[in-house]
MDTraj code that builds the backbone (N, CA, C; nanometers):
import mdtraj as md
import numpy as np

residues = "MET LYS LYS LYS ILE LEU ILE MET SER ILE LEU ILE LEU ILE LEU PHE THR SER TRP VAL LYS ASN SER SER LYS LYS ILE GLU ASP LYS ILE PHE ASP VAL LYS GLU ASN ILE ARG LEU LEU LYS THR GLU ILE GLU TYR VAL LEU LEU GLU TYR ASN TYR LEU SER SER PRO LYS ASN LEU THR GLN TYR GLN ASN GLN TYR PHE GLU LYS ASP LEU ILE GLN ILE ASP ILE THR LYS ILE ARG GLU LEU ILE GLU ASN ASN ASN LYS LEU LEU GLU LYS LYS LEU ILE LYS ILE ASN LYS".split()
xyz = np.array([
    [14.5811, 8.6332, 8.9476],
    [14.4465, 8.5992, 8.8974],
    [14.3537, 8.5827, 9.0153],
    [14.3974, 8.5152, 9.1177],
    [14.3145, 8.4880, 9.2388],
    [14.2738, 8.6153, 9.3062],
    [14.3713, 8.7138, 9.3057],
    [14.3553, 8.8453, 9.3642],
    [14.2419, 8.9200, 9.2941],
    [14.2391, 8.9134, 9.1583],
    [14.1405, 8.9844, 9.0860],
    [14.0012, 8.9254, 9.1148],
    [13.9923, 8.8005, 9.1140],
    [13.8628, 8.7327, 9.1426],
    [13.8145, 8.7667, 9.2832],
    [13.9040, 8.7745, 9.3869],
    [13.8737, 8.8089, 9.5151],
    [13.8142, 8.9434, 9.5216],
    [13.8859, 9.0395, 9.4614],
    [13.8508, 9.1862, 9.4545],
    [13.7118, 9.2086, 9.3926],
    [13.7002, 9.1359, 9.2768],
    [13.5725, 9.1406, 9.2045],
    [13.4534, 9.0762, 9.2833],
    [13.4792, 8.9797, 9.3580],
    [13.3756, 8.9188, 9.4383],
    [13.3427, 9.0147, 9.5487],
    [13.4350, 9.0807, 9.6147],
    [13.4153, 9.1683, 9.7233],
    [13.3350, 9.2882, 9.6671],
    [13.3636, 9.3465, 9.5492],
    [13.2892, 9.4596, 9.4944],
    [13.1512, 9.4164, 9.4597],
    [13.1338, 9.2969, 9.4048],
    [12.9944, 9.2559, 9.3723],
    [12.9100, 9.2388, 9.5021],
    [12.9797, 9.1832, 9.6081],
    [12.8968, 9.1675, 9.7386],
    [12.8715, 9.3061, 9.7955],
    [12.9671, 9.4025, 9.7784],
    [12.9345, 9.5353, 9.8340],
    [12.8243, 9.6065, 9.7538],
    [12.8196, 9.5903, 9.6249],
    [12.7119, 9.6384, 9.5457],
    [12.5686, 9.5693, 9.5792],
    [12.5692, 9.4530, 9.5929],
    [12.4557, 9.3656, 9.6267],
    [12.4079, 9.4172, 9.7654],
    [12.4913, 9.4177, 9.8582],
    [12.4515, 9.4693, 9.9939],
    [12.3893, 9.6147, 9.9948],
    [12.4551, 9.7007, 9.9169],
    [12.4002, 9.8326, 9.8995],
    [12.2628, 9.8269, 9.8422],
    [12.2424, 9.7510, 9.7443],
    [12.1146, 9.7426, 9.6731],
    [12.0072, 9.6917, 9.7656],
    [12.0449, 9.5764, 9.8358],
    [11.9405, 9.5222, 9.9420],
    [11.9088, 9.6248, 10.0502],
    [12.0117, 9.7048, 10.0930],
    [11.9919, 9.7972, 10.1982],
    [11.8885, 9.9135, 10.1444],
    [11.9146, 9.9568, 10.0254],
    [11.8290, 10.0600, 9.9740],
    [11.6831, 9.9995, 9.9476],
    [11.6701, 9.8803, 9.9035],
    [11.5344, 9.8273, 9.8816],
    [11.4644, 9.8123, 10.0165],
    [11.5336, 9.7608, 10.1145],
    [11.4639, 9.7373, 10.2495],
    [11.4305, 9.8826, 10.3132],
    [11.5085, 9.9844, 10.2942],
    [11.4867, 10.1100, 10.3385],
    [11.3569, 10.1718, 10.2812],
    [11.3370, 10.1523, 10.1454],
    [11.2172, 10.1988, 10.0770],
    [11.0858, 10.1210, 10.1301],
    [11.1134, 9.9982, 10.1544],
    [11.0020, 9.9186, 10.2003],
    [10.9637, 9.9553, 10.3431],
    [11.0689, 9.9843, 10.4239],
    [11.0401, 10.0372, 10.5647],
    [10.9677, 10.1718, 10.5606],
    [11.0075, 10.2526, 10.4669],
    [10.9369, 10.3869, 10.4639],
    [10.7942, 10.3691, 10.4259],
    [10.7647, 10.2811, 10.3348],
    [10.6189, 10.2621, 10.2849],
    [10.5423, 10.2044, 10.4053],
    [10.6029, 10.1161, 10.4810],
    [10.5339, 10.0477, 10.5941],
    [10.5121, 10.1601, 10.7034],
    [10.6020, 10.2509, 10.7224],
    [10.5887, 10.3588, 10.8187],
    [10.4648, 10.4478, 10.7822],
    [10.4669, 10.4809, 10.6500],
    [10.3576, 10.5693, 10.5953],
    [10.2216, 10.4959, 10.6128],
    [10.2184, 10.3721, 10.5825],
    [10.0888, 10.2940, 10.5947],
    [10.0446, 10.2940, 10.7550],
    [10.1344, 10.2715, 10.8330],
    [10.1050, 10.2580, 10.9721],
    [10.0641, 10.3995, 11.0302],
    [10.1204, 10.4979, 10.9797],
    [10.0889, 10.6404, 11.0196],
    [9.9462, 10.6706, 10.9759],
    [9.9090, 10.6348, 10.8517],
    [9.7889, 10.6533, 10.7962],
    [9.6727, 10.5796, 10.8770],
    [9.7088, 10.4583, 10.9078],
    [9.6119, 10.3762, 10.9850],
    [9.5854, 10.4280, 11.1192],
    [9.7023, 10.4902, 11.1859],
    [9.6865, 10.5518, 11.3195],
    [9.5932, 10.6771, 11.3124],
    [9.6068, 10.7552, 11.2107],
    [9.5220, 10.8745, 11.1911],
    [9.3790, 10.8408, 11.1678],
    [9.3561, 10.7280, 11.0846],
    [9.2201, 10.6920, 11.0612],
    [9.1578, 10.6256, 11.1868],
    [9.2349, 10.5517, 11.2590],
    [9.1786, 10.5023, 11.3881],
    [9.1302, 10.6124, 11.4759],
    [9.2135, 10.7143, 11.4842],
    [9.1819, 10.8286, 11.5684],
    [9.0554, 10.8946, 11.5163],
    [9.0465, 10.9206, 11.3914],
    [8.9358, 10.9835, 11.3269],
    [8.8026, 10.8989, 11.3512],
    [8.8164, 10.7734, 11.3307],
    [8.6964, 10.6896, 11.3543],
    [8.6424, 10.6903, 11.5096],
    [8.7443, 10.6935, 11.5941],
    [8.7116, 10.7065, 11.7374],
    [8.6329, 10.8324, 11.7697],
    [8.6701, 10.9388, 11.6996],
    [8.5986, 11.0650, 11.7247],
    [8.4567, 11.0566, 11.6588],
    [8.4537, 11.0062, 11.5396],
    [8.3204, 10.9924, 11.4753],
    [8.2261, 10.9011, 11.5513],
    [8.2748, 10.7885, 11.5932],
    [8.1837, 10.6969, 11.6726],
    [8.1493, 10.7594, 11.8152],
    [8.2356, 10.8357, 11.8759],
    [8.1927, 10.9042, 11.9947],
    [8.0869, 11.0051, 11.9701],
    [8.1006, 11.0819, 11.8613],
    [8.0102, 11.1783, 11.8255],
    [7.8765, 11.1092, 11.7861],
    [7.8795, 11.0109, 11.7081],
    [7.7560, 10.9379, 11.6710],
    [7.6867, 10.8760, 11.8002],
    [7.7575, 10.8102, 11.8796],
    [7.6926, 10.7542, 11.9984],
    [7.6410, 10.8602, 12.0896],
    [7.7035, 10.9697, 12.1119],
    [7.6552, 11.0714, 12.1954],
    [7.5369, 11.1394, 12.1366],
    [7.5464, 11.1746, 12.0151],
    [7.4321, 11.2516, 11.9501],
    [7.3087, 11.1572, 11.9252],
    [7.3286, 11.0286, 11.9194],
    [7.2149, 10.9510, 11.8713],
    [7.1543, 10.8700, 11.9879],
    [7.2014, 10.8892, 12.1063],
    [7.1521, 10.8198, 12.2237],
    [7.0121, 10.8807, 12.2548],
    [6.9147, 10.7984, 12.2900],
    [6.7724, 10.8435, 12.3108],
    [6.7674, 10.9465, 12.4033],
    [6.8451, 10.9326, 12.5154],
    [6.8401, 11.0430, 12.6224],
    [6.8763, 11.1810, 12.5595],
    [6.9808, 11.1815, 12.4757],
    [7.0287, 11.3032, 12.4193],
    [6.9292, 11.3562, 12.3190],
    [6.8702, 11.2683, 12.2460],
    [6.7818, 11.3075, 12.1356],
    [6.6568, 11.3687, 12.2013],
    [6.6165, 11.3108, 12.3096],
    [6.4960, 11.3699, 12.3857],
    [6.5226, 11.5085, 12.4388],
    [6.6525, 11.5287, 12.4968],
    [6.6913, 11.6541, 12.5482],
    [6.7005, 11.7551, 12.4337],
    [6.7606, 11.7200, 12.3188],
    [6.7525, 11.8087, 12.2003],
    [6.6209, 11.8519, 12.1643],
    [6.5331, 11.7614, 12.1523],
    [6.3975, 11.7866, 12.1162],
    [6.3369, 11.8910, 12.2105],
    [6.3478, 11.8620, 12.3325],
    [6.2835, 11.9549, 12.4359],
    [6.3588, 12.1015, 12.4219],
    [6.4850, 12.0905, 12.4105],
    [6.5620, 12.2165, 12.4014],
    [6.5475, 12.3048, 12.2787],
    [6.5434, 12.2370, 12.1649],
    [6.5348, 12.3113, 12.0447],
    [6.3946, 12.3122, 11.9746],
    [6.3279, 12.2067, 11.9917],
    [6.1940, 12.2054, 11.9149],
    [6.0767, 12.2044, 12.0105],
    [6.0933, 12.2012, 12.1352],
    [5.9795, 12.1874, 12.2356],
    [5.8787, 12.0849, 12.1887],
    [5.7554, 12.1324, 12.1415],
    [5.6504, 12.0399, 12.1007],
    [5.6363, 12.0316, 11.9565],
    [5.7339, 12.0828, 11.8735],
    [5.7130, 12.0898, 11.7322],
    [5.7290, 11.9517, 11.6600],
    [5.7965, 11.8633, 11.7266],
    [5.8139, 11.7251, 11.6734],
    [5.7087, 11.6343, 11.7218],
    [5.6649, 11.5523, 11.6210],
    [5.5693, 11.4478, 11.6577],
    [5.6156, 11.3228, 11.6022],
    [5.5748, 11.2164, 11.6598],
    [5.6151, 11.0804, 11.6210],
    [5.5190, 11.0344, 11.5133],
    [5.5664, 10.9822, 11.3983],
    [5.4821, 10.9238, 11.2944],
    [5.5362, 10.7775, 11.2641],
    [5.4483, 10.7073, 11.1981],
    [5.4779, 10.5797, 11.1556],
    [5.5718, 10.5852, 11.0203],
    [5.6849, 10.5294, 11.0254],
    [5.7793, 10.5354, 10.9151],
    [5.7310, 10.4730, 10.7886],
    [5.6345, 10.3795, 10.8053],
    [5.5833, 10.3138, 10.6868],
    [5.4866, 10.4044, 10.6051],
    [5.4404, 10.5088, 10.6644],
    [5.3466, 10.6091, 10.5960],
    [5.4140, 10.7146, 10.5186],
    [5.5510, 10.7110, 10.5172],
    [5.6319, 10.8127, 10.4396],
    [5.6218, 10.7732, 10.2955],
    [5.5898, 10.8805, 10.2129],
    [5.5856, 10.8541, 10.0674],
    [5.6801, 10.9437, 9.9992],
    [5.7065, 10.9090, 9.8702],
    [5.7943, 10.9905, 9.7862],
    [5.7071, 11.0299, 9.6712],
    [5.7199, 11.1505, 9.6289],
    [5.6494, 11.1988, 9.5063],
    [5.7552, 11.1959, 9.3914],
    [5.6998, 11.1356, 9.2772],
    [5.7850, 11.1313, 9.1572],
    [5.7066, 11.1920, 9.0476],
    [5.7743, 11.2683, 8.9640],
    [5.7105, 11.3243, 8.8439],
    [5.7513, 11.2393, 8.7284],
    [5.6447, 11.2008, 8.6584],
    [5.6735, 11.1197, 8.5392],
    [5.5709, 11.1600, 8.4237],
    [5.6272, 11.2145, 8.3169],
    [5.5370, 11.2657, 8.2196],
    [5.4322, 11.3630, 8.2568],
    [5.4802, 11.4614, 8.3396],
    [5.3845, 11.5612, 8.3963],
    [5.2775, 11.5043, 8.4861],
    [5.3003, 11.3936, 8.5388],
    [5.2066, 11.3335, 8.6377],
    [5.2922, 11.3057, 8.7615],
    [5.2149, 11.3255, 8.8720],
    [5.2788, 11.3140, 9.0054],
    [5.2374, 11.1681, 9.0529],
    [5.3297, 11.0808, 9.0820],
    [5.3099, 10.9439, 9.1318],
    [5.3640, 10.9399, 9.2810],
    [5.2854, 10.8610, 9.3476],
    [5.3223, 10.8508, 9.4901],
    [5.3747, 10.7029, 9.5146],
    [5.5034, 10.7023, 9.5828],
    [5.5728, 10.5846, 9.5884],
    [5.6063, 10.5590, 9.7404],
    [5.5869, 10.4405, 9.7952],
    [5.6240, 10.4191, 9.9261],
    [5.7820, 10.4064, 9.9355],
    [5.8466, 10.4734, 10.0452],
    [5.9794, 10.4671, 10.0600],
    [6.0265, 10.3377, 10.1280],
    [5.9389, 10.2847, 10.2128],
    [5.9839, 10.1592, 10.2812],
    [5.8731, 10.0542, 10.2469],
    [5.9183, 9.9438, 10.1958],
    [5.8351, 9.8427, 10.1557],
    [5.8268, 9.7358, 10.2754],
    [5.7089, 9.6957, 10.3119],
    [5.6920, 9.6069, 10.4174],
    [5.6889, 9.4646, 10.3601],
    [5.7654, 9.3758, 10.4151],
    [5.7724, 9.2355, 10.3755],
    [5.6700, 9.1644, 10.4619],
    [5.5804, 9.0911, 10.3880],
    [5.4836, 9.0119, 10.4643],
    [5.5072, 8.8703, 10.4516],
])
top = md.Topology()
chain = top.add_chain()
for i, resn in enumerate(residues, 1):
    res = top.add_residue(resn, chain, resSeq=i)
    for name in ("N", "CA", "C"):
        top.add_atom(name, md.element.get_by_symbol(name[0]), res)
traj = md.Trajectory(xyz[None], top)
């Protein structure tokens, strides 16, 4: 009788160990996938930030203006920009930027 209980206990422990090992392996795989996705996204954001910082620097913008547009671009006041809206066959003018006073 003791032998049967011992064998059953060992079998149960083996099954439980196998189940725990499989579960932990699945979790490790998920963690690896998430870390890999994070690594790829970090690389992508670095490239986007580099591109943004390079293209939007005032020095570069001035160079692009001179190189591609020469004197075609003029500076305007951003508060003077308007949006045209059609409402019941009427054109309405709306300010895009509201100034807080």
